[in-house]
C-alpha positions in Angstrom: 0.0 0.0 0.0 1.5 3.3 -1.0 2.0 6.0 1.6 -0.2 8.5 -0.3 -3.1 6.1 0.0 -2.8 5.6 3.7 -5.8 7.9 4.5 -7.8 6.9 1.4 -11.2 5.5 2.0 -11.4 2.0 0.5 -14.8 0.4 -0.4 -15.8 -3.1 -1.3 -16.8 -3.6 -4.9 -20.5 -3.9 -5.4 -19.8 -6.8 -7.8 -19.5 -9.2 -4.8 -21.9 -10.1 -2.1 -21.1 -12.0 1.1 -23.0 -15.2 1.8 -22.7 -17.6 4.6 -22.9 -21.1 3.1 -22.5 -24.3 5.1 -20.8 -22.4 7.9 -18.3 -20.6 5.6 -18.2 -17.0 4.6 -18.1 -16.8 0.8 -17.9 -13.9 -1.6 -20.1 -14.4 -4.7 -19.5 -12.5 -7.9 -22.7 -10.8 -9.2 -21.2 -8.2 -11.4 -20.4 -7.9 -15.1 -17.2 -10.0 -14.7 -19.1 -13.0 -13.4 -18.4 -14.9 -16.6 -14.6 -14.4 -16.1 -14.7 -15.3 -12.4 -13.2 -18.7 -11.7 -13.9 -20.2 -8.3 -15.2 -18.8 -5.1 -13.6 -16.6 -2.5 -13.8 -18.1 1.0 -13.1 -15.6 3.8 -11.5 -16.5 7.1 -12.8 -14.6 10.2 -10.4 -11.6 9.8 -11.1 -11.2 6.1 -14.8 -11.3 6.8 -14.4 -8.5 9.3 -12.4 -6.5 6.9 -14.9 -7.1 4.1 -17.9 -6.1 6.2 -16.1 -3.0 7.3 -15.2 -2.1 3.7 -18.9 -2.3 2.8 -19.4 1.1 4.4 -16.0 2.4 3.3 -13.0 2.6 5.6 -9.5 3.9 5.9 -6.6 1.5 6.5 -6.5 2.8 10.1 -10.2 2.0 10.6 -9.7 -1.5 9.2 -6.7 -2.1 11.5 -8.8 -0.9 14.5 -11.6 -3.4 13.6 -9.1 -6.2 13.7 -7.5 -5.1 17.0 -11.0 -4.9 18.5 -12.1 -8.3 17.2 -9.0 -10.3 17.9 -7.0 -8.3 20.5 -3.9 -8.4 18.3 -1.3 -5.6 18.2 -1.9 -2.6 16.1 1.4 -3.4 14.2 0.1 -6.9 13.3 -3.3 -5.5 12.3 -1.7 -2.9 10.1 0.4 -5.6 8.3 -2.7 -7.8 7.8 -4.7 -4.9 6.4 -1.9 -3.9 4.0 -1.6 -7.4 2.7 -5.4 -7.9 2.4 -5.9 -4.6 0.7 -3.1 -5.4 -1.8 -4.7 -8.7 -2.7 -8.2 -7.2 -3.0 -7.0 -4.2 -5.1 -5.1 -6.5 -7.4 -8.2 -8.6 -8.0 -10.5 -5.5 -8.5 -12.5 -6.4 -5.4 -12.0 -3.0 -3.6 -11.4 0.5 -4.8 -10.3 3.7 -3.1 -11.5 7.2 -3.4 
């Protein structure tokens, strides 16, 4: 994540919806790219918290705070997790920033 984007507000793409199926949290593609989408995205608990937080838009700091609150991990660890997750989601076009 580049420094100039550290205060950007990231939002989840409206092309995916979160569904709980058989005890797993799964992102389902509903957008125009559904024909190009191969597979499903299964979220672990931390990714689910990040995704639900992203639905309303959030800064990296707000995302890290959500992880700290949910899992009582260090802020440094939460920030690293957020950076990695945002990088993956941005690369796949699943989130965007303003």
